[in-house]
C-alpha positions in Angstrom: -37.8 305.0 209.2 -38.2 306.2 213.2 -35.9 307.7 215.5 -32.2 308.7 215.3 -30.8 306.0 217.3 -31.1 303.7 214.7 -29.4 305.3 212.3 -26.4 305.9 214.4 -26.0 302.0 215.7 -22.9 301.2 216.9 -21.7 304.6 217.3 -21.0 304.4 221.1 -20.7 301.0 221.4 -18.0 298.2 221.2 -16.4 297.4 218.4 -44.0 277.4 204.7 -42.8 276.4 201.4 -44.9 274.1 199.9 -48.7 274.2 201.2 -50.5 275.0 198.0 -50.2 278.6 198.8 -50.3 281.2 195.8 -46.8 282.6 194.4 -46.0 286.3 194.7 -47.7 286.5 190.9 -50.7 284.2 191.5 -51.0 286.3 194.8 -51.3 289.4 193.0 -53.7 288.9 190.4 -56.1 286.8 193.1 -56.0 289.9 195.5 -57.4 292.1 192.4 -54.1 294.1 191.9 -52.9 294.4 188.0 -49.4 293.9 188.3 -46.9 297.0 187.9 -45.5 296.1 184.6 -41.8 294.7 185.1 -42.2 294.5 188.9 -41.5 290.8 189.4 -38.8 290.8 186.5 -36.9 293.9 188.2 -37.5 292.3 191.8 -36.2 289.0 190.7 -32.6 290.7 189.4 -32.3 292.5 192.3 -32.0 289.0 194.3 -30.7 286.9 191.5 -28.4 284.2 193.2 -28.7 285.4 196.7 -30.3 283.4 199.5 -34.1 284.6 200.3 -34.7 286.1 203.8 -31.1 286.8 204.3 -30.3 289.1 207.6 -28.9 292.3 207.2 -29.1 295.6 209.7 -29.5 299.2 209.4 -26.6 301.3 209.7 -25.0 304.9 209.3 -22.0 304.7 207.3 -19.0 306.0 209.1 -16.9 308.7 207.7 -14.4 305.7 207.2 -16.5 303.0 205.6 -14.7 300.2 206.5 -15.2 300.5 210.4 -19.3 300.3 209.5 -18.0 297.1 207.7 -16.1 295.5 210.4 -19.2 296.0 212.7 -21.3 294.4 210.4 -18.5 291.2 210.0 -18.5 291.3 213.7 -22.2 290.6 214.2 -22.3 288.2 210.8 -24.4 289.9 208.8 -23.6 290.2 205.5 -26.3 292.8 204.1 -27.6 296.3 205.2 -30.1 298.6 204.5 -27.2 302.5 204.7 -28.0 305.8 206.0 -25.3 308.1 204.9 -25.1 311.6 206.5 -23.3 313.4 203.9 -24.7 312.6 200.2 -21.3 314.5 198.5 -20.6 312.5 195.5 -17.0 312.1 196.1 -17.8 309.8 198.8 -19.8 307.3 196.4 -16.6 305.8 195.0 -15.2 305.0 198.7 -18.2 303.5 200.1 -18.4 301.2 197.1 -15.0 300.2 197.5 -15.6 299.3 201.2 -18.4 297.2 200.1 -17.4 295.0 197.6 -13.9 294.3 199.6 -15.8 293.3 203.0 -18.3 291.4 200.5 -21.7 293.1 202.2 -24.6 293.8 200.2 -26.0 296.9 200.4 -29.7 296.6 199.7 -31.2 300.1 200.1 -29.9 303.9 200.7 -32.2 304.8 203.3 -33.2 309.0 202.9 -34.7 311.3 206.0 -35.0 315.2 205.7 -34.1 317.6 205.0 -36.0 319.6 207.8 -37.3 319.0 210.9 -39.3 315.6 211.5 -41.3 314.9 214.2 -41.9 310.9 215.1 -45.3 311.4 216.7 -49.3 311.8 215.9 -49.3 315.8 216.1 -46.0 316.8 214.8 -45.8 313.8 212.4 -48.6 314.8 209.8 -46.5 318.6 209.6 -43.1 317.5 209.5 -42.3 313.8 208.1 -42.1 312.8 204.0 -43.1 314.3 201.3 -46.9 315.4 202.4 -45.9 318.7 203.7 -45.8 321.4 201.2 -43.3 323.5 203.0 -40.5 321.0 202.8 -41.7 318.8 199.7 -39.4 320.5 197.1 -36.5 320.7 199.2 -37.2 316.7 199.9 -37.4 315.7 196.4 -34.1 317.4 195.5 -32.6 315.4 198.3 -33.9 311.9 197.5 -32.7 312.8 193.6 -29.3 313.6 195.4 -29.5 310.4 197.0 -30.2 308.4 194.0 -27.0 309.9 192.1 -25.3 309.0 195.1 -26.3 305.6 195.0 -25.7 304.9 191.6 -22.1 305.5 192.5 -21.8 303.2 195.5 -23.8 300.7 193.7 -27.0 300.3 195.6 -30.0 299.1 193.6 -32.7 301.4 195.9 -33.4 304.2 197.1 -35.6 304.1 200.5 -38.1 306.6 202.6 -41.0 307.5 204.3 -43.4 309.6 202.6 -45.4 310.2 205.4 -49.2 311.0 206.1 -50.5 310.4 202.7 -54.3 311.3 202.7 -56.4 308.3 202.9 -59.2 310.5 200.7 -57.8 309.9 197.2 -60.0 313.2 196.3 -57.8 315.3 198.8 -55.8 317.7 196.9 -53.0 316.8 199.3 -53.0 313.5 198.4 -52.7 313.9 194.3 -49.5 316.3 195.1 -48.2 313.6 197.1 -49.0 311.2 194.1 -47.2 313.6 191.8 -43.9 313.9 194.2 -43.6 310.3 194.8 -43.7 309.9 190.4 -41.2 312.4 189.9 -38.7 310.5 192.4 -39.6 307.3 190.8 -39.2 308.2 187.3 -35.5 309.5 188.6 -34.5 306.5 190.3 -35.6 304.3 187.4 -33.2 306.7 185.0 -30.5 305.8 187.6 -31.5 301.8 187.1 -32.8 301.9 190.4 -36.2 301.0 193.0 -37.6 303.3 195.2 -39.2 301.6 198.3 -41.4 303.7 200.3 -41.3 302.1 204.2 -44.3 301.5 205.7 -45.8 303.6 208.9 -47.7 306.8 208.8 -50.1 305.7 206.1 -52.6 302.8 205.8 -51.6 299.8 203.6 -54.7 300.6 201.2 -53.7 304.3 200.9 -49.7 303.3 200.0 -51.2 300.5 197.3 -53.7 303.0 195.9 -50.6 305.7 196.0 -48.4 303.3 194.4 -50.7 302.2 191.5 -51.8 305.7 191.1 -48.0 306.7 190.9 -47.8 303.6 187.8 -43.7 303.4 187.3 -42.3 299.5 187.5 -39.6 300.3 189.8 -41.6 301.1 193.4 -41.9 298.7 196.3 -42.4 298.6 199.8 -40.0 298.4 202.7 -42.1 296.5 204.9 -41.5 297.5 208.5 -44.1 295.2 210.4 -43.9 297.2 214.0 -44.5 300.5 212.3 -47.8 299.5 211.3 -48.5 298.6 215.1 -46.9 301.6 216.8 -48.7 303.6 214.2 -52.1 301.9 214.9 -52.6 301.4 211.3 -52.8 297.8 210.9 -51.8 294.2 212.0 -49.2 293.4 209.8 -50.4 289.8 209.3 -53.5 291.5 207.6 -51.2 294.1 206.2 -49.4 291.4 204.0 -51.9 290.5 202.1 -52.4 294.0 200.9 -48.7 295.2 200.2 -47.4 291.6 199.5 -46.9 292.0 195.8 -44.9 295.1 196.4 -42.7 294.1 199.4 -39.0 294.9 198.6 -37.6 294.8 201.6 -38.5 294.4 205.4 -37.8 295.6 208.8 -37.4 293.1 211.7 -38.4 295.1 214.3 -41.3 294.5 217.0 -43.0 297.0 218.8 -46.0 297.6 220.9 -49.9 299.1 220.2 -50.5 303.3 220.7 -51.9 303.3 224.3 -52.4 307.4 223.9 -53.8 309.6 220.8 -50.7 311.7 220.9 -47.5 309.5 221.0 -46.4 306.1 218.9 -46.9 302.8 220.4 -43.4 301.6 222.4 -40.6 300.1 220.3 -39.1 296.9 222.0 -36.6 294.4 221.4 -37.6 291.4 219.1 -40.2 289.2 220.8 -41.4 291.6 223.6 -44.0 293.2 221.3 -47.0 292.3 219.1 -45.3 291.3 215.9 -46.1 287.8 215.3 -43.0 286.8 213.8 -43.7 283.4 212.9 -47.0 283.8 210.8 -45.0 286.9 209.2 -41.9 284.4 207.8 -44.1 281.4 206.9 -46.5 284.3 204.7 -43.5 285.5 203.4 -42.1 282.2 202.2 -45.3 281.5 200.9 -45.0 284.4 198.7 -41.7 283.6 197.6 -40.4 286.5 198.7 -36.6 286.3 198.0 -35.1 289.8 199.6 -33.6 290.8 202.7 -35.1 290.7 206.1 -33.2 293.8 208.2 -32.6 294.1 211.9 -33.7 297.4 213.4 -33.6 298.4 217.2 -34.1 302.0 218.3 -31.6 302.1 221.6 -27.8 302.4 221.4 -25.3 301.6 222.9 -24.5 297.8 224.1 -28.2 297.4 224.5 -28.5 297.7 220.9 -25.7 295.1 220.5 -27.3 292.6 222.2 -30.2 293.0 221.0 -29.4 292.5 217.7 -27.4 289.5 218.1 -30.5 287.6 220.0 -32.7 289.3 217.3 -30.3 287.5 214.5 -30.5 284.2 216.7 -34.6 283.9 216.8 -34.9 285.2 213.2 -32.6 282.5 212.0 -34.8 279.6 214.0 -37.4 280.8 211.9 -36.2 281.2 208.3 -34.3 277.9 208.8 
């Protein structure tokens, strides 16, 4: 997920297809994945009739959701990953009406907490996602509450970090996390939703292993290309070869490799970091990815607005 700043977006501010490379289905087989039953069909239904690689923004919903929708309209963005502080069910119908009135596509509801989350290499394994035992039950319950909220609000997916999933599949904590992931995925499936894991704390192959061990066909990946670099886990150009069959969302964010063993690498404006966006966009097209690309910039105020506008222009030049 990242820093709190990205959730509070604008709170303080003013108003190569045809190359003959494999499709997503063929790629999954060639890569050695047994496709989860129904996964491709479910993804196709979510994206039916919509422009592939459409741009959006991750944004916190204001108390008055119309304020949020006007911010998106001002940026000329028509999709969004939404973070909602208050998941009171009575707020969901109003959010749904606002989304429909302003013709904004909600691609996922982003969930974090409850409890402390520390975004570094020391506190992170102890506090992030479903890995820490002390907060696991409360977070499972919170994700289920988010799923119920998303159902009423008309949001097709719930999205979160699972945390520093152990790479050793024999680790008892790994098995516990898989059971927790399955619990949430099954609940979301009953609500007609996908459950998406945002990349970052785990290696790509560890996430693929966990998805396969969970075994539900409504799981997906939100491919945060910068997180993979900032956490020192993988080059996203390489990671897409492992995660490709499961990608349902993409975060357009840039970052630098970590330079010390305690802190994550720095998040920077798109084009200033180590993410090779031309190659990423090209590969997404080759894999027939039909979902959204969601801009994320983890600063606040006018700088954030400026960077988002510049990112939009840059990404549009690549998407075509």
